[in-house]
C-alpha positions in Angstrom: -27.1 -19.3 -18.7 -23.7 -21.0 -18.3 -22.9 -22.7 -15.0 -21.3 -20.5 -12.3 -17.7 -21.2 -11.6 -16.8 -22.7 -8.3 -13.5 -20.7 -8.2 -13.1 -18.2 -5.5 -13.2 -14.5 -6.4 -11.1 -13.7 -3.3 -8.1 -12.5 -5.3 -10.3 -9.9 -6.9 -11.3 -8.5 -3.5 -7.8 -8.7 -2.0 -5.9 -5.4 -1.9 -2.7 -7.3 -1.5 -3.1 -9.6 -4.5 -0.4 -8.9 -7.1 -2.7 -8.5 -10.0 -1.0 -5.8 -12.1 2.1 -6.1 -14.3 4.7 -3.3 -14.3 3.5 -2.0 -17.6 -0.2 -2.0 -16.6 0.6 -0.4 -13.2 2.7 2.3 -14.9 -0.1 3.0 -17.4 -2.7 3.2 -14.6 -0.6 5.7 -12.7 0.4 7.7 -15.7 4.1 7.1 -15.1 6.9 5.0 -16.3 8.2 1.6 -15.3 11.4 3.3 -14.3 9.4 5.3 -11.7 8.1 2.1 -10.2 11.6 0.5 -10.2 12.8 3.6 -8.3 10.1 3.2 -5.7 11.4 -0.4 -5.2 15.0 0.8 -5.0 14.0 3.2 -2.2 12.1 0.4 -0.5 8.8 2.1 -0.6 7.1 -0.8 -2.3 8.4 -4.3 -3.0 6.5 -6.0 -5.8 6.0 -9.7 -5.8 7.6 -11.6 -8.7 5.8 -14.0 -11.1 7.2 -17.4 -11.8 9.0 -15.8 -14.8 10.5 -13.1 -12.6 8.3 -10.2 -13.7 7.2 -7.6 -11.2 3.6 -7.8 -10.1 1.8 -5.0 -8.1 -1.2 -5.0 -5.8 -3.9 -2.3 -5.5 -2.4 -1.4 -2.2 1.0 -0.9 -3.7 -0.5 1.2 -6.5 -2.2 3.5 -4.0 1.2 4.0 -2.3 2.9 4.6 -5.7 0.1 7.1 -6.6 0.9 9.0 -3.4 4.6 9.1 -4.3 3.7 10.3 -7.8 1.6 13.1 -6.3 4.5 14.3 -4.1 7.0 14.0 -7.0 4.7 16.0 -9.2 4.6 18.7 -6.6 8.4 19.0 -6.8 9.5 16.6 -4.0 12.5 14.5 -4.7 11.7 10.9 -5.1 13.9 9.9 -2.1 12.1 12.5 0.1 8.7 11.4 -1.2 9.4 7.8 -0.2 10.6 8.9 3.2 7.5 11.1 3.7 5.2 8.2 2.9 7.0 5.9 5.2 6.8 8.4 8.0 3.1 9.0 7.3 2.5 5.2 7.5 4.4 5.0 10.8 2.4 7.9 12.2 -0.9 6.3 11.2 0.1 3.0 12.8 1.3 4.7 16.0 -2.0 6.5 16.2 -4.0 3.3 15.6 -2.0 1.5 18.4 -2.5 4.5 20.7 -6.2 4.5 20.1 -6.4 0.8 20.7 -4.5 1.0 23.9 -6.6 3.9 25.1 -9.8 1.9 24.4 -8.4 -1.2 26.1 -7.2 0.9 29.0 -10.5 2.5 29.5 -12.3 -0.8 29.6 -10.0 -2.6 32.0 -9.5 0.2 34.6 -12.1 0.4 37.4 -14.1 3.6 37.5 -13.5 5.6 40.6 -16.0 8.0 42.2 -14.8 11.0 44.1 
């Protein structure tokens, strides 16, 4: 058995690691590179760039792009699909913060007995 590598596998587990080229990302999503570029133009996803300037996408970005593709396939304009996803993300974040504040508020407030 060959010796095990001491290199970390963390990038493989990292949802934000830019592991996929534009071509591979488009292939995985069943779309075109132009669709991915359009998502970037509408500021839904911003791929990182390799040293050579090529776009690289993370798994997280591919999930967002897949959601956009789903909406577009249902007949939603790409601009509207991007806005919907941004609003969904903002709502989810607001709900998370609200729950966090509710939990913290419940712990720090003294209990009153009537």
